ChimeraX commands (.cxc) that place a marker at each C-alpha (Angstrom):
marker #1 position -14.61,12.78,10.07 radius 0.5
marker #1 position -10.80,12.59,9.82 radius 0.5
marker #1 position -8.43,10.90,7.39 radius 0.5
marker #1 position -7.03,8.33,9.87 radius 0.5
marker #1 position -10.48,7.08,10.83 radius 0.5
marker #1 position -11.56,6.82,7.19 radius 0.5
marker #1 position -8.32,5.06,6.19 radius 0.5
marker #1 position -8.69,2.55,9.03 radius 0.5
marker #1 position -12.24,1.84,7.91 radius 0.5
marker #1 position -11.33,1.47,4.23 radius 0.5
marker #1 position -8.25,-0.72,4.64 radius 0.5
marker #1 position -10.26,-3.12,6.80 radius 0.5
marker #1 position -12.51,-3.82,3.78 radius 0.5
marker #1 position -11.91,-6.43,1.11 radius 0.5
marker #1 position -10.15,-5.08,-2.01 radius 0.5
marker #1 position -13.25,-5.30,-4.21 radius 0.5
marker #1 position -15.20,-3.17,-1.72 radius 0.5
marker #1 position -12.55,-0.48,-1.36 radius 0.5
marker #1 position -13.15,1.84,-4.32 radius 0.5
marker #1 position -16.92,2.24,-3.91 radius 0.5
marker #1 position -16.56,2.88,-0.17 radius 0.5
marker #1 position -13.73,5.36,-0.72 radius 0.5
marker #1 position -15.70,7.30,-3.31 radius 0.5
marker #1 position -18.70,7.48,-0.99 radius 0.5
marker #1 position -16.54,8.81,1.83 radius 0.5
marker #1 position -14.93,11.39,-0.45 radius 0.5
marker #1 position -18.37,12.53,-1.58 radius 0.5
marker #1 position -19.56,12.80,2.04 radius 0.5
marker #1 position -16.54,14.97,2.88 radius 0.5
marker #1 position -17.16,17.16,-0.17 radius 0.5
marker #1 position -20.81,17.65,0.74 radius 0.5
marker #1 position -19.71,18.65,4.24 radius 0.5
marker #1 position -17.52,21.37,2.73 radius 0.5
marker #1 position -14.23,19.58,3.59 radius 0.5
marker #1 position -12.65,19.81,0.15 radius 0.5
marker #1 position -9.07,19.06,1.26 radius 0.5
marker #1 position -10.18,15.98,3.17 radius 0.5
marker #1 position -12.21,14.85,0.17 radius 0.5
marker #1 position -9.12,15.06,-2.04 radius 0.5
marker #1 position -7.02,13.15,0.51 radius 0.5
marker #1 position -9.64,10.41,0.78 radius 0.5
marker #1 position -9.96,10.25,-3.00 radius 0.5
marker #1 position -6.19,9.74,-3.27 radius 0.5
marker #1 position -6.20,6.64,-1.04 radius 0.5
marker #1 position -5.20,3.63,-3.13 radius 0.5
marker #1 position -6.88,0.28,-3.28 radius 0.5
marker #1 position -4.66,-2.44,-1.76 radius 0.5
marker #1 position -3.49,-5.35,-3.87 radius 0.5
marker #1 position -4.54,-8.79,-2.74 radius 0.5
marker #1 position -1.13,-9.51,-1.17 radius 0.5
marker #1 position -1.14,-6.18,0.68 radius 0.5
marker #1 position -4.70,-6.80,1.91 radius 0.5
marker #1 position -3.72,-10.19,3.35 radius 0.5
marker #1 position -0.73,-8.60,5.14 radius 0.5
marker #1 position -3.03,-5.89,6.53 radius 0.5
marker #1 position -5.52,-8.55,7.57 radius 0.5
marker #1 position -2.83,-10.32,9.61 radius 0.5
marker #1 position -2.01,-7.08,11.47 radius 0.5
marker #1 position -5.66,-6.24,12.11 radius 0.5
marker #1 position -6.87,-9.73,13.10 radius 0.5
marker #1 position -3.77,-10.75,15.07 radius 0.5
marker #1 position -2.42,-7.55,16.69 radius 0.5
marker #1 position -0.58,-9.60,19.35 radius 0.5
marker #1 position 1.76,-10.92,16.64 radius 0.5
marker #1 position 3.00,-7.43,15.73 radius 0.5
marker #1 position 5.25,-6.49,18.70 radius 0.5
marker #1 position 7.21,-9.81,18.68 radius 0.5
marker #1 position 8.00,-9.44,14.98 radius 0.5
marker #1 position 9.10,-5.82,15.42 radius 0.5
marker #1 position 11.35,-6.86,18.31 radius 0.5
marker #1 position 12.83,-9.70,16.24 radius 0.5
marker #1 position 13.58,-7.23,13.43 radius 0.5
marker #1 position 15.38,-4.86,15.79 radius 0.5
marker #1 position 17.43,-7.74,17.18 radius 0.5
marker #1 position 18.32,-9.01,13.70 radius 0.5
marker #1 position 19.44,-5.59,12.49 radius 0.5
marker #1 position 21.52,-5.00,15.63 radius 0.5
marker #1 position 23.17,-8.43,15.30 radius 0.5
marker #1 position 24.02,-7.73,11.66 radius 0.5
marker #1 position 25.67,-4.47,12.66 radius 0.5
marker #1 position 27.67,-6.20,15.36 radius 0.5
marker #1 position 28.63,-9.08,13.03 radius 0.5
marker #1 position 27.82,-11.66,15.68 radius 0.5
marker #1 position 27.93,-14.81,13.52 radius 0.5
marker #1 position 26.66,-17.48,15.93 radius 0.5
marker #1 position 23.82,-15.28,17.21 radius 0.5
marker #1 position 22.95,-14.27,13.67 radius 0.5
marker #1 position 22.60,-17.93,12.63 radius 0.5
marker #1 position 20.27,-18.61,15.55 radius 0.5
marker #1 position 18.17,-15.56,14.72 radius 0.5
marker #1 position 18.06,-16.49,11.02 radius 0.5
marker #1 position 16.55,-19.88,11.89 radius 0.5
marker #1 position 14.03,-18.17,14.14 radius 0.5
marker #1 position 13.26,-15.63,11.42 radius 0.5
marker #1 position 12.43,-18.36,8.90 radius 0.5
marker #1 position 10.20,-20.15,11.40 radius 0.5
marker #1 position 8.31,-16.97,12.35 radius 0.5
marker #1 position 7.82,-15.80,8.76 radius 0.5
marker #1 position 6.58,-19.20,7.63 radius 0.5
marker #1 position 4.12,-19.48,10.51 radius 0.5
marker #1 position 2.75,-15.94,10.10 radius 0.5
marker #1 position 2.36,-16.26,6.33 radius 0.5
marker #1 position 0.39,-19.49,6.72 radius 0.5
marker #1 position -1.73,-17.85,9.40 radius 0.5
marker #1 position -2.43,-14.87,7.12 radius 0.5
marker #1 position -3.52,-17.22,4.35 radius 0.5
marker #1 position -5.96,-18.96,6.71 radius 0.5
marker #1 position -7.36,-15.60,7.82 radius 0.5
marker #1 position -7.99,-14.62,4.20 radius 0.5
marker #1 position -9.95,-17.84,3.67 radius 0.5
marker #1 position -11.99,-17.19,6.81 radius 0.5
marker #1 position -12.72,-13.67,5.54 radius 0.5
marker #1 position -14.28,-15.16,2.41 radius 0.5
marker #1 position -11.33,-14.48,0.08 radius 0.5
marker #1 position -9.14,-17.61,-0.26 radius 0.5
marker #1 position -5.67,-16.96,-1.72 radius 0.5
marker #1 position -2.99,-19.15,-3.27 radius 0.5
marker #1 position 0.71,-19.76,-2.71 radius 0.5
marker #1 position 1.68,-16.72,-4.81 radius 0.5
marker #1 position -0.06,-14.36,-2.38 radius 0.5
marker #1 position 1.42,-16.25,0.56 radius 0.5
marker #1 position 4.90,-15.64,-0.89 radius 0.5
marker #1 position 4.09,-11.93,-1.18 radius 0.5
marker #1 position 3.18,-11.93,2.52 radius 0.5
marker #1 position 6.47,-13.67,3.32 radius 0.5
marker #1 position 8.39,-11.06,1.30 radius 0.5
marker #1 position 6.56,-8.30,3.18 radius 0.5
marker #1 position 7.53,-9.85,6.52 radius 0.5
marker #1 position 11.15,-10.18,5.37 radius 0.5
marker #1 position 11.13,-6.48,4.51 radius 0.5
marker #1 position 9.63,-5.59,7.89 radius 0.5
marker #1 position 12.46,-7.47,9.62 radius 0.5
marker #1 position 15.18,-5.91,7.49 radius 0.5
marker #1 position 14.10,-2.26,7.57 radius 0.5
marker #1 position 12.65,-0.13,10.38 radius 0.5
marker #1 position 10.56,2.05,8.02 radius 0.5
marker #1 position 9.10,-1.04,6.35 radius 0.5
marker #1 position 8.31,-2.43,9.80 radius 0.5
marker #1 position 6.34,0.70,10.73 radius 0.5
marker #1 position 4.46,0.64,7.42 radius 0.5
marker #1 position 3.52,-3.03,7.92 radius 0.5
marker #1 position 2.45,-2.48,11.54 radius 0.5
marker #1 position 0.10,0.36,10.48 radius 0.5
marker #1 position -2.03,-2.13,8.51 radius 0.5
marker #1 position -2.54,0.19,5.52 radius 0.5
marker #1 position -0.27,-1.31,2.86 radius 0.5
marker #1 position -1.35,-0.83,-0.74 radius 0.5
marker #1 position 1.22,-3.23,-2.21 radius 0.5
marker #1 position 3.54,-5.90,-0.82 radius 0.5
marker #1 position 6.84,-4.70,0.61 radius 0.5
marker #1 position 10.14,-5.85,-0.86 radius 0.5
marker #1 position 13.20,-6.58,1.24 radius 0.5
marker #1 position 16.37,-4.68,0.40 radius 0.5
marker #1 position 19.35,-6.67,-0.85 radius 0.5
marker #1 position 20.80,-8.08,2.39 radius 0.5
marker #1 position 21.54,-5.90,5.39 radius 0.5
marker #1 position 23.51,-2.90,4.02 radius 0.5
marker #1 position 25.40,-2.15,7.25 radius 0.5
marker #1 position 26.80,-5.67,7.43 radius 0.5
marker #1 position 27.41,-6.04,3.70 radius 0.5
marker #1 position 29.44,-2.88,3.30 radius 0.5
marker #1 position 31.56,-3.27,6.42 radius 0.5
marker #1 position 32.63,-6.84,5.62 radius 0.5
marker #1 position 32.57,-7.44,1.85 radius 0.5
marker #1 position 33.61,-11.08,2.15 radius 0.5
marker #1 position 31.21,-11.91,4.96 radius 0.5
marker #1 position 34.19,-12.52,7.33 radius 0.5
marker #1 position 34.95,-10.46,10.45 radius 0.5
marker #1 position 37.63,-7.89,9.85 radius 0.5
marker #1 position 40.93,-8.42,11.63 radius 0.5
marker #1 position 41.37,-5.87,14.45 radius 0.5
marker #1 position 43.95,-3.18,13.79 radius 0.5
marker #1 position 45.87,-4.20,16.91 radius 0.5
marker #1 position 45.30,-7.94,16.47 radius 0.5
marker #1 position 47.76,-10.80,16.70 radius 0.5
marker #1 position 49.31,-10.08,13.32 radius 0.5
marker #1 position 50.55,-6.66,14.41 radius 0.5
marker #1 position 52.01,-7.99,17.67 radius 0.5
marker #1 position 53.68,-10.80,15.81 radius 0.5
marker #1 position 55.34,-8.36,13.48 radius 0.5
marker #1 position 56.43,-6.06,16.31 radius 0.5
marker #1 position 57.89,-8.80,18.51 radius 0.5
marker #1 position 61.59,-9.55,18.05 radius 0.5
marker #1 position 62.64,-13.20,18.48 radius 0.5
marker #1 position 64.89,-13.86,21.46 radius 0.5
marker #1 position 68.28,-15.40,20.65 radius 0.5
marker #1 position 68.89,-18.96,21.81 radius 0.5
marker #1 position 72.42,-19.08,23.22 radius 0.5
marker #1 position 72.71,-22.84,22.59 radius 0.5
marker #1 position 71.71,-22.58,18.91 radius 0.5
marker #1 position 74.28,-23.58,16.37 radius 0.5
marker #1 position 74.78,-20.91,13.72 radius 0.5
marker #1 position 72.66,-21.68,10.65 radius 0.5
marker #1 position 70.21,-23.83,12.69 radius 0.5
marker #1 position 66.61,-22.73,13.19 radius 0.5
marker #1 position 65.74,-21.50,16.71 radius 0.5
marker #1 position 64.25,-24.10,19.01 radius 0.5
marker #1 position 60.50,-23.80,19.50 radius 0.5
marker #1 position 60.15,-21.76,16.28 radius 0.5
marker #1 position 58.92,-23.97,13.49 radius 0.5
marker #1 position 59.79,-23.19,9.93 radius 0.5
marker #1 position 57.16,-20.63,8.84 radius 0.5
marker #1 position 58.34,-20.17,5.31 radius 0.5
marker #1 position 55.55,-22.37,3.94 radius 0.5
marker #1 position 52.76,-20.87,6.07 radius 0.5
marker #1 position 53.72,-17.28,5.43 radius 0.5
marker #1 position 54.33,-17.72,1.75 radius 0.5
marker #1 position 52.35,-15.04,-0.07 radius 0.5
marker #1 position 49.56,-16.13,-2.35 radius 0.5
marker #1 position 50.52,-16.64,-5.96 radius 0.5
marker #1 position 49.63,-14.04,-8.57 radius 0.5
marker #1 position 46.78,-16.18,-10.06 radius 0.5
marker #1 position 45.25,-16.50,-6.56 radius 0.5
marker #1 position 45.37,-12.74,-6.05 radius 0.5
marker #1 position 43.94,-12.14,-9.52 radius 0.5
marker #1 position 41.06,-14.57,-8.84 radius 0.5
marker #1 position 40.32,-12.88,-5.51 radius 0.5
marker #1 position 40.34,-9.44,-7.10 radius 0.5
marker #1 position 38.07,-10.68,-9.88 radius 0.5
marker #1 position 35.69,-12.17,-7.32 radius 0.5
marker #1 position 35.60,-8.88,-5.42 radius 0.5
marker #1 position 35.04,-6.92,-8.62 radius 0.5
marker #1 position 32.12,-9.15,-9.65 radius 0.5
marker #1 position 30.59,-8.91,-6.19 radius 0.5
marker #1 position 30.85,-5.12,-6.27 radius 0.5
marker #1 position 29.27,-5.03,-9.72 radius 0.5
marker #1 position 26.45,-7.32,-8.60 radius 0.5
marker #1 position 25.73,-5.11,-5.59 radius 0.5
marker #1 position 25.83,-2.00,-7.77 radius 0.5
marker #1 position 23.37,-3.56,-10.22 radius 0.5
marker #1 position 21.12,-4.62,-7.35 radius 0.5
marker #1 position 21.10,-1.07,-5.94 radius 0.5
marker #1 position 20.42,0.38,-9.39 radius 0.5
marker #1 position 17.60,-2.10,-9.96 radius 0.5
marker #1 position 16.11,-1.23,-6.59 radius 0.5
marker #1 position 16.30,2.51,-7.35 radius 0.5
marker #1 position 14.59,1.90,-10.68 radius 0.5
marker #1 position 11.92,-0.15,-8.92 radius 0.5
marker #1 position 11.28,2.65,-6.43 radius 0.5
marker #1 position 11.01,5.16,-9.30 radius 0.5
marker #1 position 8.51,2.96,-11.16 radius 0.5
marker #1 position 6.53,2.48,-7.94 radius 0.5
marker #1 position 6.38,6.25,-7.39 radius 0.5
marker #1 position 5.15,6.72,-10.96 radius 0.5
marker #1 position 2.51,4.04,-10.42 radius 0.5
marker #1 position 1.46,5.68,-7.14 radius 0.5
marker #1 position 1.13,9.06,-8.84 radius 0.5
marker #1 position -0.91,7.56,-11.68 radius 0.5
marker #1 position -3.12,5.68,-9.28 radius 0.5
marker #1 position -3.61,8.82,-7.21 radius 0.5
marker #1 position -4.71,10.71,-10.32 radius 0.5
marker #1 position -7.02,7.84,-11.23 radius 0.5
marker #1 position -8.47,7.90,-7.71 radius 0.5
marker #1 position -9.15,11.63,-7.93 radius 0.5
marker #1 position -10.74,11.15,-11.33 radius 0.5
marker #1 position -12.84,8.31,-9.91 radius 0.5
marker #1 position -14.00,10.51,-7.05 radius 0.5
marker #1 position -14.88,13.26,-9.51 radius 0.5
marker #1 position -16.79,10.78,-11.69 radius 0.5
marker #1 position -18.68,9.55,-8.63 radius 0.5
marker #1 position -19.55,13.13,-7.70 radius 0.5
marker #1 position -20.81,13.91,-11.20 radius 0.5
marker #1 position -22.78,10.67,-11.37 radius 0.5
marker #1 position -24.43,11.63,-8.10 radius 0.5
marker #1 position -25.19,15.05,-9.54 radius 0.5
marker #1 position -26.65,13.45,-12.67 radius 0.5
marker #1 position -28.87,11.23,-10.53 radius 0.5
marker #1 position -30.02,14.27,-8.58 radius 0.5
marker #1 position -30.81,16.14,-11.80 radius 0.5
marker #1 position -32.66,13.11,-13.15 radius 0.5
marker #1 position -34.78,13.04,-10.02 radius 0.5
marker #1 position -35.50,16.75,-10.37 radius 0.5
marker #1 position -36.32,16.24,-14.04 radius 0.5
marker #1 position -38.72,13.45,-13.18 radius 0.5
marker #1 position -40.34,15.72,-10.61 radius 0.5
marker #1 position -40.60,18.54,-13.14 radius 0.5
marker #1 position -42.06,16.19,-15.72 radius 0.5
marker #1 position -44.65,15.00,-13.22 radius 0.5
marker #1 position -45.50,18.62,-12.43 radius 0.5
marker #1 position -45.74,19.34,-16.14 radius 0.5
marker #1 position -48.18,16.48,-16.61 radius 0.5
marker #1 position -50.28,17.73,-13.70 radius 0.5
marker #1 position -50.26,21.27,-15.11 radius 0.5
marker #1 position -51.33,20.03,-18.52 radius 0.5
marker #1 position -54.17,18.06,-16.96 radius 0.5
marker #1 position -55.22,21.15,-15.01 radius 0.5
marker #1 position -55.07,23.18,-18.23 radius 0.5
marker #1 position -57.26,20.66,-20.07 radius 0.5
marker #1 position -59.76,20.65,-17.21 radius 0.5
marker #1 position -59.79,24.46,-17.15 radius 0.5
marker #1 position -60.39,24.60,-20.88 radius 0.5
marker #1 position -63.23,22.11,-20.54 radius 0.5
marker #1 position -64.76,24.20,-17.76 radius 0.5
marker #1 position -64.40,27.27,-19.93 radius 0.5
marker #1 position -66.18,25.57,-22.82 radius 0.5
marker #1 position -69.00,24.46,-20.55 radius 0.5
marker #1 position -69.29,27.99,-19.16 radius 0.5
marker #1 position -69.42,29.40,-22.71 radius 0.5
marker #1 position -72.16,26.98,-23.64 radius 0.5
marker #1 position -74.08,27.92,-20.48 radius 0.5
marker #1 position -73.71,31.62,-21.30 radius 0.5
marker #1 position -74.93,31.10,-24.83 radius 0.5
marker #1 position -77.87,29.06,-23.61 radius 0.5
marker #1 position -78.74,31.72,-21.04 radius 0.5
marker #1 position -78.58,34.42,-23.70 radius 0.5
marker #1 position -80.79,32.37,-25.98 radius 0.5
marker #1 position -83.37,31.94,-23.21 radius 0.5
marker #1 position -83.17,35.63,-22.36 radius 0.5
marker #1 position -83.78,36.61,-25.98 radius 0.5
marker #1 position -86.70,34.22,-26.24 radius 0.5
marker #1 position -88.20,35.59,-23.06 radius 0.5
marker #1 position -87.83,39.15,-24.30 radius 0.5
marker #1 position -89.47,38.29,-27.58 radius 0.5
marker #1 position -92.37,36.69,-25.78 radius 0.5
marker #1 position -92.76,39.74,-23.59 radius 0.5
marker #1 position -92.83,42.11,-26.55 radius 0.5
marker #1 position -95.57,40.31,-28.49 radius 0.5
marker #1 position -98.99,42.09,-28.33 radius 0.5
marker #1 position -101.38,40.20,-26.19 radius 0.5
marker #1 position -104.57,38.97,-27.83 radius 0.5
marker #1 position -107.65,41.35,-27.35 radius 0.5
marker link #1:1,2 radius 0.2
marker link #1:2,3 radius 0.2
marker link #1:3,4 radius 0.2
marker link #1:4,5 radius 0.2
marker link #1:5,6 radius 0.2
marker link #1:6,7 radius 0.2
marker link #1:7,8 radius 0.2
marker link #1:8,9 radius 0.2
marker link #1:9,10 radius 0.2
marker link #1:10,11 radius 0.2
marker link #1:11,12 radius 0.2
marker link #1:12,13 radius 0.2
marker link #1:13,14 radius 0.2
marker link #1:14,15 radius 0.2
marker link #1:15,16 radius 0.2
marker link #1:16,17 radius 0.2
marker link #1:17,18 radius 0.2
marker link #1:18,19 radius 0.2
marker link #1:19,20 radius 0.2
marker link #1:20,21 radius 0.2
marker link #1:21,22 radius 0.2
marker link #1:22,23 radius 0.2
marker link #1:23,24 radius 0.2
marker link #1:24,25 radius 0.2
marker link #1:25,26 radius 0.2
marker link #1:26,27 radius 0.2
marker link #1:27,28 radius 0.2
marker link #1:28,29 radius 0.2
marker link #1:29,30 radius 0.2
marker link #1:30,31 radius 0.2
marker link #1:31,32 radius 0.2
marker link #1:32,33 radius 0.2
marker link #1:33,34 radius 0.2
marker link #1:34,35 radius 0.2
marker link #1:35,36 radius 0.2
marker link #1:36,37 radius 0.2
marker link #1:37,38 radius 0.2
marker link #1:38,39 radius 0.2
marker link #1:39,40 radius 0.2
marker link #1:40,41 radius 0.2
marker link #1:41,42 radius 0.2
marker link #1:42,43 radius 0.2
marker link #1:43,44 radius 0.2
marker link #1:44,45 radius 0.2
marker link #1:45,46 radius 0.2
marker link #1:46,47 radius 0.2
marker link #1:47,48 radius 0.2
marker link #1:48,49 radius 0.2
marker link #1:49,50 radius 0.2
marker link #1:50,51 radius 0.2
marker link #1:51,52 radius 0.2
marker link #1:52,53 radius 0.2
marker link #1:53,54 radius 0.2
marker link #1:54,55 radius 0.2
marker link #1:55,56 radius 0.2
marker link #1:56,57 radius 0.2
marker link #1:57,58 radius 0.2
marker link #1:58,59 radius 0.2
marker link #1:59,60 radius 0.2
marker link #1:60,61 radius 0.2
marker link #1:61,62 radius 0.2
marker link #1:62,63 radius 0.2
marker link #1:63,64 radius 0.2
marker link #1:64,65 radius 0.2
marker link #1:65,66 radius 0.2
marker link #1:66,67 radius 0.2
marker link #1:67,68 radius 0.2
marker link #1:68,69 radius 0.2
marker link #1:69,70 radius 0.2
marker link #1:70,71 radius 0.2
marker link #1:71,72 radius 0.2
marker link #1:72,73 radius 0.2
marker link #1:73,74 radius 0.2
marker link #1:74,75 radius 0.2
marker link #1:75,76 radius 0.2
marker link #1:76,77 radius 0.2
marker link #1:77,78 radius 0.2
marker link #1:78,79 radius 0.2
marker link #1:79,80 radius 0.2
marker link #1:80,81 radius 0.2
marker link #1:81,82 radius 0.2
marker link #1:82,83 radius 0.2
marker link #1:83,84 radius 0.2
marker link #1:84,85 radius 0.2
marker link #1:85,86 radius 0.2
marker link #1:86,87 radius 0.2
marker link #1:87,88 radius 0.2
marker link #1:88,89 radius 0.2
marker link #1:89,90 radius 0.2
marker link #1:90,91 radius 0.2
marker link #1:91,92 radius 0.2
marker link #1:92,93 radius 0.2
marker link #1:93,94 radius 0.2
marker link #1:94,95 radius 0.2
marker link #1:95,96 radius 0.2
marker link #1:96,97 radius 0.2
marker link #1:97,98 radius 0.2
marker link #1:98,99 radius 0.2
marker link #1:99,100 radius 0.2
marker link #1:100,101 radius 0.2
marker link #1:101,102 radius 0.2
marker link #1:102,103 radius 0.2
marker link #1:103,104 radius 0.2
marker link #1:104,105 radius 0.2
marker link #1:105,106 radius 0.2
marker link #1:106,107 radius 0.2
marker link #1:107,108 radius 0.2
marker link #1:108,109 radius 0.2
marker link #1:109,110 radius 0.2
marker link #1:110,111 radius 0.2
marker link #1:111,112 radius 0.2
marker link #1:112,113 radius 0.2
marker link #1:113,114 radius 0.2
marker link #1:114,115 radius 0.2
marker link #1:115,116 radius 0.2
marker link #1:116,117 radius 0.2
marker link #1:117,118 radius 0.2
marker link #1:118,119 radius 0.2
marker link #1:119,120 radius 0.2
marker link #1:120,121 radius 0.2
marker link #1:121,122 radius 0.2
marker link #1:122,123 radius 0.2
marker link #1:123,124 radius 0.2
marker link #1:124,125 radius 0.2
marker link #1:125,126 radius 0.2
marker link #1:126,127 radius 0.2
marker link #1:127,128 radius 0.2
marker link #1:128,129 radius 0.2
marker link #1:129,130 radius 0.2
marker link #1:130,131 radius 0.2
marker link #1:131,132 radius 0.2
marker link #1:132,133 radius 0.2
marker link #1:133,134 radius 0.2
marker link #1:134,135 radius 0.2
marker link #1:135,136 radius 0.2
marker link #1:136,137 radius 0.2
marker link #1:137,138 radius 0.2
marker link #1:138,139 radius 0.2
marker link #1:139,140 radius 0.2
marker link #1:140,141 radius 0.2
marker link #1:141,142 radius 0.2
marker link #1:142,143 radius 0.2
marker link #1:143,144 radius 0.2
marker link #1:144,145 radius 0.2
marker link #1:145,146 radius 0.2
marker link #1:146,147 radius 0.2
marker link #1:147,148 radius 0.2
marker link #1:148,149 radius 0.2
marker link #1:149,150 radius 0.2
marker link #1:150,151 radius 0.2
marker link #1:151,152 radius 0.2
marker link #1:152,153 radius 0.2
marker link #1:153,154 radius 0.2
marker link #1:154,155 radius 0.2
marker link #1:155,156 radius 0.2
marker link #1:156,157 radius 0.2
marker link #1:157,158 radius 0.2
marker link #1:158,159 radius 0.2
marker link #1:159,160 radius 0.2
marker link #1:160,161 radius 0.2
marker link #1:161,162 radius 0.2
marker link #1:162,163 radius 0.2
marker link #1:163,164 radius 0.2
marker link #1:164,165 radius 0.2
marker link #1:165,166 radius 0.2
marker link #1:166,167 radius 0.2
marker link #1:167,168 radius 0.2
marker link #1:168,169 radius 0.2
marker link #1:169,170 radius 0.2
marker link #1:170,171 radius 0.2
marker link #1:171,172 radius 0.2
marker link #1:172,173 radius 0.2
marker link #1:173,174 radius 0.2
marker link #1:174,175 radius 0.2
marker link #1:175,176 radius 0.2
marker link #1:176,177 radius 0.2
marker link #1:177,178 radius 0.2
marker link #1:178,179 radius 0.2
marker link #1:179,180 radius 0.2
marker link #1:180,181 radius 0.2
marker link #1:181,182 radius 0.2
marker link #1:182,183 radius 0.2
marker link #1:183,184 radius 0.2
marker link #1:184,185 radius 0.2
marker link #1:185,186 radius 0.2
marker link #1:186,187 radius 0.2
marker link #1:187,188 radius 0.2
marker link #1:188,189 radius 0.2
marker link #1:189,190 radius 0.2
marker link #1:190,191 radius 0.2
marker link #1:191,192 radius 0.2
marker link #1:192,193 radius 0.2
marker link #1:193,194 radius 0.2
marker link #1:194,195 radius 0.2
marker link #1:195,196 radius 0.2
marker link #1:196,197 radius 0.2
marker link #1:197,198 radius 0.2
marker link #1:198,199 radius 0.2
marker link #1:199,200 radius 0.2
marker link #1:200,201 radius 0.2
marker link #1:201,202 radius 0.2
marker link #1:202,203 radius 0.2
marker link #1:203,204 radius 0.2
marker link #1:204,205 radius 0.2
marker link #1:205,206 radius 0.2
marker link #1:206,207 radius 0.2
marker link #1:207,208 radius 0.2
marker link #1:208,209 radius 0.2
marker link #1:209,210 radius 0.2
marker link #1:210,211 radius 0.2
marker link #1:211,212 radius 0.2
marker link #1:212,213 radius 0.2
marker link #1:213,214 radius 0.2
marker link #1:214,215 radius 0.2
marker link #1:215,216 radius 0.2
marker link #1:216,217 radius 0.2
marker link #1:217,218 radius 0.2
marker link #1:218,219 radius 0.2
marker link #1:219,220 radius 0.2
marker link #1:220,221 radius 0.2
marker link #1:221,222 radius 0.2
marker link #1:222,223 radius 0.2
marker link #1:223,224 radius 0.2
marker link #1:224,225 radius 0.2
marker link #1:225,226 radius 0.2
marker link #1:226,227 radius 0.2
marker link #1:227,228 radius 0.2
marker link #1:228,229 radius 0.2
marker link #1:229,230 radius 0.2
marker link #1:230,231 radius 0.2
marker link #1:231,232 radius 0.2
marker link #1:232,233 radius 0.2
marker link #1:233,234 radius 0.2
marker link #1:234,235 radius 0.2
marker link #1:235,236 radius 0.2
marker link #1:236,237 radius 0.2
marker link #1:237,238 radius 0.2
marker link #1:238,239 radius 0.2
marker link #1:239,240 radius 0.2
marker link #1:240,241 radius 0.2
marker link #1:241,242 radius 0.2
marker link #1:242,243 radius 0.2
marker link #1:243,244 radius 0.2
marker link #1:244,245 radius 0.2
marker link #1:245,246 radius 0.2
marker link #1:246,247 radius 0.2
marker link #1:247,248 radius 0.2
marker link #1:248,249 radius 0.2
marker link #1:249,250 radius 0.2
marker link #1:250,251 radius 0.2
marker link #1:251,252 radius 0.2
marker link #1:252,253 radius 0.2
marker link #1:253,254 radius 0.2
marker link #1:254,255 radius 0.2
marker link #1:255,256 radius 0.2
marker link #1:256,257 radius 0.2
marker link #1:257,258 radius 0.2
marker link #1:258,259 radius 0.2
marker link #1:259,260 radius 0.2
marker link #1:260,261 radius 0.2
marker link #1:261,262 radius 0.2
marker link #1:262,263 radius 0.2
marker link #1:263,264 radius 0.2
marker link #1:264,265 radius 0.2
marker link #1:265,266 radius 0.2
marker link #1:266,267 radius 0.2
marker link #1:267,268 radius 0.2
marker link #1:268,269 radius 0.2
marker link #1:269,270 radius 0.2
marker link #1:270,271 radius 0.2
marker link #1:271,272 radius 0.2
marker link #1:272,273 radius 0.2
marker link #1:273,274 radius 0.2
marker link #1:274,275 radius 0.2
marker link #1:275,276 radius 0.2
marker link #1:276,277 radius 0.2
marker link #1:277,278 radius 0.2
marker link #1:278,279 radius 0.2
marker link #1:279,280 radius 0.2
marker link #1:280,281 radius 0.2
marker link #1:281,282 radius 0.2
marker link #1:282,283 radius 0.2
marker link #1:283,284 radius 0.2
marker link #1:284,285 radius 0.2
marker link #1:285,286 radius 0.2
marker link #1:286,287 radius 0.2
marker link #1:287,288 radius 0.2
marker link #1:288,289 radius 0.2
marker link #1:289,290 radius 0.2
marker link #1:290,291 radius 0.2
marker link #1:291,292 radius 0.2
marker link #1:292,293 radius 0.2
marker link #1:293,294 radius 0.2
marker link #1:294,295 radius 0.2
marker link #1:295,296 radius 0.2
marker link #1:296,297 radius 0.2
marker link #1:297,298 radius 0.2
marker link #1:298,299 radius 0.2
marker link #1:299,300 radius 0.2
marker link #1:300,301 radius 0.2
marker link #1:301,302 radius 0.2
marker link #1:302,303 radius 0.2
marker link #1:303,304 radius 0.2
marker link #1:304,305 radius 0.2
marker link #1:305,306 radius 0.2
marker link #1:306,307 radius 0.2
marker link #1:307,308 radius 0.2
marker link #1:308,309 radius 0.2
marker link #1:309,310 radius 0.2
marker link #1:310,311 radius 0.2
marker link #1:311,312 radius 0.2
marker link #1:312,313 radius 0.2
marker link #1:313,314 radius 0.2
marker link #1:314,315 radius 0.2
marker link #1:315,316 radius 0.2
marker link #1:316,317 radius 0.2
marker link #1:317,318 radius 0.2
marker link #1:318,319 radius 0.2
marker link #1:319,320 radius 0.2
marker link #1:320,321 radius 0.2
view
């Protein structure tokens, strides 16, 4: 028995079957003297309904896993490269794939005897979004042992931080720099005070933005930065709460395994007690029978003595002359 094999067996079960099967496996390991394995099995957490449906999709449709993992890698690479047109194509494909897989997972749950609603289907969709956005989440989903739905991070961090406005950054040696470095050639036919031929008046186009425009842009950037900071803080708080919940559930699982072990011990003692009580009843019956035999023997002895005395008395009487 090893942990991976037991975990694969347990996470293939329906949620309502998980705890009893886990406790039995932990007890088996403990009886075999594998105390560490018993604790590890006892710490395995029951999956939520949404996590079970996501696991079911991975286990029943393993051919769907590699394409989704490949799509996630392509999406993350395209975000890093800031390839807008390709990213739009992949985003449409992402929505189509996630919708189709979530509906398929919902059908599988119904076929497995556990129909689920739209809320669980949305949890599956969120899990698939997370698997596309993050490589670690993708590996966790592909393992088929989720205990709760995954949550996608806020956007794709690499793309968000490199281009705050969602627009490609201007290259350092782009057209603007060359335009500033180039010196206009003098037109020998130009009349002094006249604009050079072929050079339109750029005073309007190059006019700097007004102060209110700059202030609005700065305010927009500030609010965006604050929103991202709040999102990151909320996500950190969520992770902390999830870790606390995992620790509490692990403690509860250990306690459950201990309770199961003690209940098994109580049943064993009850069986031994019933055996002892049956033996006690048999011993009491034997004792009563022995006492009855003793009483009968005493009566037989007394009767034999009485007959012996009577015989002696008859033998001692003088015989008639």
